[in-house]
N, C-alpha and C positions, 0 to 999 in steps of 0.2 A: 796775731796780726792786728795792726793798727786800723781802727775803723775809718779814720780820715784818709789813710792811704788806699784802703779798699774802695772808698767812695770815689776817689780820683781814678783808680784803676777801672772801675765800672764805667765811669764817664768816658774814659779814653777808649775802652773796648767797644762801647756803643757808637762813639763818634768816628773812630778810625784814625784819629790824629790828635796830637797834643794841642794844636791850635784850636780846633773846634771844641775839644773838651774844655780848654781854658776859657773859651767864650761862655760855655754853659755854666762853668763853676765860678766865673769872674776871677780867674787866676791867670797869671802870665804863662806863656808857653814854657819858659825856663823853670817856673815853679812846679808845673805839672810834670815836666821831665824829671826833675829832682825827686819828686814823690814816687814816681814809677821806678826809678833807679834804686831808691832806698828800699822799696818793697821787693824788687828782684834780688837785691843783696841780702835782705833778711831771710828770704825763702831759699836763696841760693839756686834759683832756676830762672831762665829767661822767660818772660811772659809775652813778649812781642818780637816778631821779626821786623826790623826796621829797613825800609827801602825808600827810594826817591818819591814814590807816589803815595806813601802813607804807611800805616802799620797793619800787620796781620798777626792775630793771636797765634802763639805757639800751642802745641797740644796741651801743655801745662796751663797756659793762659786760658784756653777754652774751658778746661775743667774748672779752674778757679772762677771764671766768669759765670758759668752755669750756677754754681753754688751762690755766688754773690748776688746774682739776679734774683734767685729764689729767696734769699734772706731779705733783701730789700723789699721784695714784693710782700712778704709776710709782715715785715715791719710797717709798711704802708697800710696794709689791711688792719693791723692791730691799732695803729694810730687812729684810723678812721672810726673804728669801733669804740675806742676809749674816749674820743672827743665828741661822739654823738650824744646829744642830750638824752637824758633818761625820761624826760617828760614829753618831748616832741621831736619829730624828725628834723635833723639838721646836718649840714655838710654837703660836700660835692658828691654827685652820683654820676659815674661814667657809664653810659648806655651805648651799646653797639647793636646794630642791626643792618639789614641789607639797604642798599642805596634807595631802591624803589619804595620799600615800606617806610623807611625813615623819612624820606623827603616828601612822599605823597600823603602818607597817613599820620605818622607820629608827630613830625615837626609842627604842623598846623594846630595840634591839640595840646602842645606843651604849655601854652599860656594858662590853660585851666589848671593844670597840675601845679605850676609854679606860683600861681596866685593863691591856691589852697594851702601851699606849704612854702611860705616866703623864706624860711631859713634853709631851704634846700636849693642848691644850684645844680644844673645838669650840664654835662659834657656829652654831646651826641656824636658818636663815631660811626660814620656810614662806610661800610666796607662789605663787598660781596663775598669775601673770604672770612673764615671764622677767626676772630681774635682770641688769644689765649687767656681765658678768665683765671686759670690757676696762677698765671704769671702776672696778674693784675693789669693786663693791657686794657681791660674794662672791668667794671663791677658786675654788670648784668648784661644779658644778651636777649634779643628777640630773634629766634632762628627758625628757618623754614624746614627744619628737620630735628629729630631727637638728638640730644647731645651725645657725642661719641665718647667723652671722658666719663669714667664711672664715678668720679668724686664731685659731680655737679648735680645740684637740685634742679628739677624741671617741673614746670606747671603748664599743662596744655591750655593755650589761649583760644584758639579757634581752628576751624578747618576751612581753608581757603579754596575757592574754585576759580576756574577761568571763564571769562566772558569773551565770546567772539563778537567783534563790533567793527563798525565802519561809520563814516560820516554820511549824512544824507546826500551831499554833493557827489561823493564817490559812487554811491548806489544809483543815483540818477543817471550817471554817465555809463557805468559798467554793469548795471543790473544787480539783482539780489540773488545770492546763491540759495538754493532750496535744499541741497543735500551736500554732504562732505565732498563728493566727487566733483561738484561744481567749482570747488576752489581751484581746480586745475586751470581754469580759465581766468583767474583773478590775480591781482597784484597782492603779494603777501609781505607783511612787515614782521620780521622775526628778531629774536634776541641773538646778538653776536656770540661767538664761541668763547670770548675772553671772560674768564672767571664767572661761569654760569652759576647764579645764586640758588637756583631751584631745579631739582631734577625734573625732566620732561617739560621744561619750559617751552620748547619748540614743538610740542605735540601736534600743533596745527599743520606742520609740514608733513606729518605722517598719516594723519587720520584720513581714511578713505583711499589709501594707497597701498600697494604691495610693500611688505616689509623690506627695508633696505633701499627703497626707491623714493626718497622724500622730495617734496616740491622745493624748488629754489625760491629764495626770497628776492623781491625787488630791492628791499632794503634790510640789511642786518645792522643792528645798533645795540651796543652793550649797555642799554639803559631803558628800563620800562617807562620812565618819564618821557624820554625822547620818543619811544614807540607811541605813547599816548598823543604827543604833539603831532607826530607824523600822521597818525590815523585821523586825528581831528582836522588836519589840514586837507584831507581828501586824497592822500597819497595811496592808501590801500587798506586792506583788511588785516587785523591782528587779533591776538588773544591776550587779554590783560587780566590781572588779578581782580576779583570782584570788588575789593575794597577801593580800587582806583576808579572803577566805572560807576559805582553806586551814586556818587555825588557829582558825576560828570554829566552836564547837560549837553544835548546836541549830538550824542552818539546813538546809533541804532544797534540794538542787540540782534545778533544773527544766529541761526542754527541752534536754537535753544534745546533741541532734542539731542544734540551731540553729548556723549558722555566724556567729559573732560577729566584729566587726572585731578585728584584732590591733594592738597598740601596741608599737612598738619603743622601749625605754628606753635612754638614753645617759648615760655619765659624761663630763662636759665641763669643760675648764679651759683657761686661756690658755697660749699657747706659752711664755711666760716662766717658767711653773711646771713645765715638762716635767721638769726635774731635781730638783724638790722632793721630799724624802723624806717629808714629811707627806702630800703628794698621792699618792705611790706606795703608801704603806702603807694609806691609806684606800681607794684603788682596789682593792687586793688584798683588803682586808677585805670590801668590798662583793661582789666576785666570789665569794669563798669562801662568804659567807652566802647569796647568791642561788642558788648551786649547790645548796643544800639544798632549794630549792623545786622543782627539776627532778624 
């Protein structure tokens, strides 16, 4: 199988059309179509179902695309390792983590890392679902749970706790809850059900209540950053990760005797990147900065 044709096939499979693949590859639609037809002819199997709204992979096409995606992912990883300087970290590092941790804690600290390692550049991918490291959707991940895949290296970074908090204005108007049961009379801000990034993230709705009878939120929002802004505005009470509240002025911590769920945070990367200098220095940077939270 010709590598150029496989490259075109992979682009078409990912884009779902000859036109979009051509834009990605800087080729005309007709050139892309000819490459696919030639590949199908050489394999003597159809790779796509063609219809008015686009292209759908056939069963054989799905099988080929899985293999091609894996091959190109391995080649990309090998290229990164081969081009990395033997003397100092260099190259692009793709980092993925949850939206809340990435936007609130990690992004503001990247300047220090990039100044210390000027030959490294970072792509930060914020997603509350797990990207596939084995398929090189990212190089490393910071996750709020242990990795599920057995071929990933993990390093425990920290144990996160939740902080119940509200603004002084809210407490002045609505009073200060003294125990969990008092939350029944308060306005709660909870995380929405869409792509919940952390297990038990809405524990505040359950604490002090009968099982299966949670409190309802005044506001559900699928962003811890938005929760923080809503709490700070005086809208209600919420529970936020401690790393968000530590540096936040103007919030009052509540119900400190409540036992909140703990969340173990891990630094995760593929076995192939075990000897990568970029990964090593980024891991050490994270550990040093997170130690400041202790």
